[in-house]
Structures are given as structure tokens and as C-alpha cells.
MIVEXDO-627072 format. One record per residue (C-alpha): residue number from 1; residue in one letter; x, y, z. Coordinates in nm, 3 decimals. Each point is the difference from the previous one (the first is absolute). Example, Ala and Ser with C-alpha at 12.3 -4.5 7.8 and 13.67 -1.06 7.14 Angstrom:
! residues 2
R   num   residuo        c1        c2        c3
R     1         A     1.230    -0.450     0.780
R     2         S     0.137     0.344    -0.066
This chain:
! residues 267
R   num   residuo        c1        c2        c3
R     1         M     1.550     1.849    -5.305
R     2         A    -0.098     0.172     0.324
R     3         D    -0.247    -0.173     0.231
R     4         N    -0.246     0.115     0.265
R     5         Y    -0.004    -0.178     0.336
R     6         L    -0.234    -0.003     0.297
R     7         V     0.195    -0.125     0.301
R     8         L    -0.173    -0.108     0.320
R     9         R     0.180     0.076     0.323
R    10         A     0.009    -0.260     0.279
R    11         S    -0.344    -0.158     0.028
R    12         P    -0.084    -0.296     0.224
R    13         D    -0.244    -0.283    -0.053
R    14         W    -0.266     0.182     0.198
R    15         R    -0.233    -0.294     0.058
R    16         N     0.279    -0.187     0.178
R    17         F     0.168     0.301     0.158
R    18         D     0.109    -0.021     0.365
R    19         I    -0.099     0.328     0.166
R    20         E     0.293    -0.040     0.241
R    21         Q     0.226     0.076    -0.296
R    22         T    -0.116     0.362     0.021
R    23         R     0.209     0.050     0.315
R    24         P     0.340     0.033    -0.173
R    25         F    -0.161     0.199    -0.283
R    26         C    -0.138     0.253     0.249
R    27         R     0.328     0.018     0.193
R    28         N     0.194     0.068    -0.319
R    29         A    -0.250     0.272    -0.097
R    30         G     0.031     0.171     0.338
R    31         L    -0.355    -0.095     0.102
R    32         Q    -0.126    -0.167     0.315
R    33         E     0.082    -0.368    -0.035
R    34         D    -0.356    -0.118     0.060
R    35         L    -0.177     0.278    -0.191
R    36         I    -0.141    -0.225    -0.272
R    37         I    -0.059    -0.292     0.236
R    38         R    -0.222     0.215     0.222
R    39         F    -0.191     0.132    -0.299
R    40         V    -0.050    -0.350    -0.142
R    41         D    -0.136    -0.117     0.335
R    42         R    -0.255     0.282    -0.004
R    43         W    -0.084    -0.067    -0.368
R    44         Q    -0.054    -0.372     0.056
R    45         R    -0.232     0.062     0.294
R    46         T    -0.197     0.271    -0.182
R    47         L    -0.032    -0.090    -0.368
R    48         A    -0.106    -0.303    -0.199
R    49         L     0.285    -0.033    -0.249
R    50         D     0.334    -0.127     0.127
R    51         Y     0.279     0.261    -0.013
R    52         R     0.217    -0.230    -0.210
R    53         E    -0.281    -0.068    -0.246
R    54         F    -0.059     0.374    -0.031
R    55         R     0.368     0.054    -0.084
R    56         H    -0.014    -0.289    -0.250
R    57         Q    -0.298     0.157    -0.175
R    58         M     0.176     0.338    -0.021
R    59         K     0.296    -0.175    -0.165
R    60         E    -0.231    -0.174    -0.247
R    61         I    -0.139     0.338    -0.110
R    62         T     0.355     0.130    -0.043
R    63         L     0.092    -0.297    -0.217
R    64         Q    -0.305     0.067    -0.216
R    65         S     0.119     0.356    -0.057
R    66         I     0.349    -0.126    -0.081
R    67         F    -0.122    -0.249    -0.259
R    68         A    -0.231     0.263    -0.152
R    69         C     0.292     0.239    -0.056
R    70         R     0.076    -0.002    -0.370
R    71         N     0.344    -0.058    -0.154
R    72         S     0.159    -0.108     0.325
R    73         R     0.165    -0.296     0.167
R    74         F    -0.052    -0.103     0.360
R    75         L     0.300    -0.081     0.218
R    76         R     0.038    -0.096     0.359
R    77         S     0.292     0.187     0.151
R    78         I     0.220    -0.308     0.024
R    79         E    -0.020    -0.039    -0.378
R    80         L     0.168     0.333    -0.084
R    81         G     0.343    -0.145    -0.068
R    82         D     0.202     0.153    -0.283
R    83         I    -0.279     0.068    -0.248
R    84         L     0.057     0.374    -0.012
R    85         N     0.012     0.204    -0.318
R    86         D     0.053     0.375     0.037
R    87         D    -0.349     0.090    -0.125
R    88         D    -0.186    -0.274     0.187
R    89         L    -0.262     0.142     0.237
R    90         F    -0.060    -0.147     0.345
R    91         L    -0.292     0.080     0.229
R    92         F     0.046    -0.137     0.352
R    93         M    -0.325    -0.048     0.191
R    94         D    -0.151    -0.144     0.316
R    95         D    -0.259    -0.278    -0.004
R    96         D    -0.287     0.240     0.062
R    97         D     0.088     0.257    -0.269
R    98         W    -0.188     0.036    -0.329
R    99         V     0.132     0.111    -0.338
R   100         A    -0.183     0.147    -0.297
R   101         P    -0.041    -0.224    -0.307
R   102         A     0.148     0.276    -0.216
R   103         L     0.301     0.065     0.227
R   104         F     0.271    -0.095    -0.247
R   105         D    -0.195     0.125    -0.301
R   106         V     0.020     0.345     0.157
R   107         L     0.364    -0.025     0.110
R   108         R     0.122    -0.130    -0.334
R   109         G    -0.163     0.297    -0.166
R   110         Y     0.289     0.207     0.139
R   111         E     0.365    -0.011    -0.084
R   112         I     0.137    -0.216     0.281
R   113         P     0.200     0.213     0.247
R   114         A     0.319    -0.126     0.160
R   115         D    -0.152    -0.080     0.339
R   116         G    -0.372    -0.066    -0.054
R   117         F    -0.331     0.167     0.082
R   118         L    -0.195     0.142     0.293
R   119         W    -0.377     0.047    -0.039
R   120         S    -0.315     0.102     0.182
R   121         S    -0.165    -0.276     0.200
R   122         I    -0.326    -0.091     0.166
R   123         G    -0.018    -0.068     0.371
R   124         L    -0.265    -0.217     0.165
R   125         G    -0.003     0.001     0.377
R   126         K    -0.107     0.160     0.326
R   127         D     0.241     0.166     0.239
R   128         F    -0.216     0.089     0.299
R   129         A     0.294     0.080     0.228
R   130         A     0.127     0.284    -0.219
R   131         R    -0.339     0.169    -0.032
R   132         P    -0.282     0.079     0.242
R   133         I    -0.284    -0.250    -0.026
R   134         E    -0.241     0.274    -0.104
R   135         N     0.234     0.112    -0.279
R   136         R     0.094    -0.323    -0.170
R   137         A     0.164    -0.001    -0.341
R   138         P    -0.184    -0.206    -0.261
R   139         L     0.091    -0.364    -0.054
R   140         L     0.109     0.068    -0.359
R   141         Q     0.250     0.277    -0.059
R   142         K     0.177     0.122    -0.312
R   143         R     0.349     0.075     0.122
R   144         L     0.172     0.306    -0.137
R   145         L     0.303    -0.050    -0.219
R   146         N     0.293     0.124     0.207
R   147         D     0.331    -0.135     0.128
R   148         M    -0.162    -0.278     0.206
R   149         I     0.085    -0.355    -0.098
R   150         Y    -0.271    -0.240     0.111
R   151         S    -0.002    -0.380    -0.011
R   152         N    -0.091    -0.023    -0.368
R   153         N     0.006     0.338    -0.176
R   154         Y     0.346    -0.029    -0.151
R   155         C     0.184    -0.226    -0.237
R   156         V     0.370    -0.030    -0.066
R   157         T     0.209    -0.085    -0.302
R   158         G     0.250    -0.283    -0.028
R   159         Q     0.260     0.272    -0.039
R   160         A    -0.094     0.151     0.339
R   161         I     0.017    -0.341     0.169
R   162         R     0.345    -0.063    -0.147
R   163         R     0.124     0.340     0.120
R   164         L    -0.153     0.014     0.350
R   165         G    -0.060    -0.365     0.084
R   166         I    -0.334    -0.167     0.064
R   167         Q     0.006     0.072     0.374
R   168         A    -0.003     0.376    -0.062
R   169         L    -0.326    -0.023    -0.196
R   170         F    -0.194    -0.315     0.089
R   171         E    -0.177     0.130     0.312
R   172         H    -0.169     0.336    -0.042
R   173         S     0.161     0.142     0.316
R   174         R     0.345    -0.069    -0.145
R   175         A    -0.107     0.141    -0.337
R   176         Q    -0.117     0.314     0.182
R   177         K     0.341     0.034     0.164
R   178         S     0.172    -0.045    -0.335
R   179         F    -0.232     0.267    -0.141
R   180         N     0.066     0.239     0.290
R   181         D     0.375    -0.055    -0.041
R   182         K    -0.037     0.089    -0.370
R   183         Q     0.128    -0.340    -0.107
R   184         F    -0.332    -0.114    -0.148
R   185         S    -0.174     0.247    -0.234
R   186         P    -0.319    -0.144    -0.152
R   187         Q    -0.200     0.201    -0.252
R   188         K    -0.334     0.118     0.138
R   189         I    -0.317    -0.064    -0.200
R   190         A    -0.352     0.105     0.097
R   191         Y    -0.189    -0.328    -0.041
R   192         Y    -0.172    -0.210     0.269
R   193         L     0.155    -0.334    -0.082
R   194         S    -0.005    -0.183     0.334
R   195         C    -0.196    -0.036     0.320
R   196         A     0.124    -0.072     0.352
R   197         N    -0.266    -0.195     0.189
R   198         K     0.054     0.061     0.372
R   199         H    -0.280    -0.239     0.090
R   200         P    -0.111    -0.072     0.358
R   201         C     0.245    -0.290     0.044
R   202         S     0.301     0.181    -0.144
R   203         T     0.290     0.090     0.226
R   204         V    -0.045     0.370    -0.077
R   205         F    -0.366    -0.008     0.106
R   206         I     0.087    -0.193     0.316
R   207         Q     0.295     0.223     0.088
R   208         F    -0.183     0.329    -0.025
R   209         N    -0.345    -0.098     0.118
R   210         S     0.119    -0.193     0.303
R   211         E     0.091     0.344     0.135
R   212         T    -0.372     0.080     0.004
R   213         P    -0.144    -0.236     0.265
R   214         E    -0.365     0.066    -0.084
R   215         I     0.059    -0.131    -0.353
R   216         L     0.108    -0.339     0.132
R   217         E    -0.262    -0.001     0.274
R   218         H    -0.263     0.046    -0.270
R   219         L     0.176    -0.194    -0.273
R   220         R    -0.315    -0.141    -0.157
R   221         E    -0.153     0.346    -0.033
R   222         T     0.327     0.125    -0.150
R   223         I    -0.004    -0.274    -0.265
R   224         E    -0.368     0.065    -0.072
R   225         G     0.086     0.364    -0.066
R   226         I     0.278    -0.100    -0.238
R   227         A    -0.239    -0.231    -0.188
R   228         D    -0.248     0.285    -0.038
R   229         E     0.270     0.229    -0.137
R   230         Q     0.107    -0.267    -0.247
R   231         K    -0.354    -0.025    -0.128
R   232         D    -0.036     0.377    -0.034
R   233         A     0.346     0.072    -0.143
R   234         K    -0.019     0.221    -0.310
R   235         L     0.244    -0.088    -0.277
R   236         D     0.101     0.236    -0.279
R   237         A     0.202    -0.018    -0.320
R   238         D     0.323    -0.031     0.199
R   239         T    -0.119    -0.272     0.236
R   240         H    -0.259    -0.199    -0.196
R   241         W     0.246    -0.283    -0.065
R   242         I    -0.013    -0.109     0.366
R   243         A    -0.376    -0.073    -0.018
R   244         P     0.019    -0.382    -0.027
R   245         Y     0.259    -0.022     0.278
R   246         L    -0.190     0.239     0.225
R   247         R    -0.318    -0.207    -0.037
R   248         Q     0.186    -0.318     0.090
R   249         F     0.159     0.178     0.295
R   250         E    -0.346     0.105     0.120
R   251         T    -0.126    -0.357    -0.034
R   252         V     0.279    -0.129     0.226
R   253         V    -0.067     0.271     0.257
R   254         R    -0.372    -0.087    -0.004
R   255         R     0.087    -0.366     0.055
R   256         S     0.191     0.098     0.312
R   257         L    -0.321     0.157     0.134
R   258         L    -0.217    -0.309    -0.043
R   259         T    -0.145    -0.154     0.314
R   260         T    -0.144    -0.323    -0.145
R   261         T     0.155    -0.342     0.053
R   262         S     0.106     0.006    -0.366
R   263         A     0.264     0.259     0.089
R   264         T     0.235    -0.242     0.168
R   265         H     0.363     0.085     0.052
R   266         A     0.229    -0.121    -0.277
R   267         A     0.338    -0.110     0.125
């Protein structure tokens, strides 16, 4: 019998994470070695909630979405092993992604294609560097269904993993290359089944917004603006499933803005 798996990519113990470990990560990603270190220093001096605690809370929300996903099994990447059946479905995700409770209910309503599925996704995040400050895109965006493979808007079959190897599909950038090379051909379906949360402590947020100095110089005001957009975000029939996770996300952001002695840094 075919199974459905949610597989978490590499995810540290954030509460005990050594920020110095971001140096090799940034070097390998072609970023400035101290990019995250400099941001964390600014964050720690500006906001009430420790950077590592913020990342831990984002992971906790992700785990809630994983365990709320029906008819699925949760795996950490090191547990993959040789459990593959051809019609097994695998969704690889980062520790700040969210998945819809009905994800596999929807997918299993189709005849399973050879390679897997590609679907519409929701994006949460602010990219100030790519857009003028006076013309900001909204925090919540419904991404169009096209040929773009994001961190969590595709799943692959056991058959595809056997044919191409896990390394060709596990990271979304490699899956995109396999797609572009016409080696990986997922079936497209027009459902919003996942959300990529590019929160203020995510590498993507740091990478792009560090190019806009005024954002970091006014980091508290930037986070206040994000909290306001979270509160005012309008959900529809496609996105309503993220409501409990969005509210929890907003609560964590609000905690980072506290100024009372109760908002001590958590290490």
C-alpha cells in the first residue's frame, strides 16, 4: 500500500544553535560569510525575542502543520532509507514551511503520475530590496501556478526517487534543475496546498533585505509593519487553512516587539 510522507530537510536545534555555524552555510550558498551574524547582532540589540527562540517558534508552528496533515507520516531526512514504493508520495520541506491538512486527500484524488505533483503555493514574506519602499508587495501572496519550483510546492513519487536519485529532488533548487532539464515532470494541479513562510529571521528575508540599509537601520519599525500586515491579512477559500498558523506567527512577532522585562531573551 502506498504511503504519504512529509520529510523535513536539515533543521537544527534552534535554541542551542551556535550562530557561528552560519559562516560555512553562507559561504556554500555564495553569500557573505557574516551575513546572518551581522543581522543577528542587529536583531538582538533591537528586539525583545532572541533570534534563536524566534527560529524555534517558527519550527514549532511548522511541526503543528505537519502533524495536522491527514493521512501522512512524518520523517526526518535521515530516516528515508529504503522504504520506497513506486506510488509513495514524498513532500520535502523546510522547518518554516506549512502544509495544508488536506494535502494528501487532494493529491490522492488523482491518478498518481510517474513523477509527482506541482501545485500553487502561498508566499508569506517581504522583499524590500526588489521593490521600491512606496510600492511594496503585500505580505501574503498567492503565487501563480507556473514552472517555478519553490521550497514546498512539489512532491515526488518513490518511482521518481529511484530513477533520478534523492539528490536530484531533495532540495528545490536541484528539483528545479531536474525540471528544466526535462528529467522531472510533475503533474500541475491548481490548489494552494502549502505556504512558504519567509519570516523576518529566515535566510531569504535576511539575504534580500540586508541589501536595503534603511530596513535594518529601522528594524523595529519594519517588524511592526509586518505585524500589522499579519493582523490585516485577508484569507479566502484558497488560503483559509493557514489561519491558525498565521495567528501563531503574529503572536511570535508581537512578542519580539515587547519592551517589558518579561520579554527576556531565551537562549
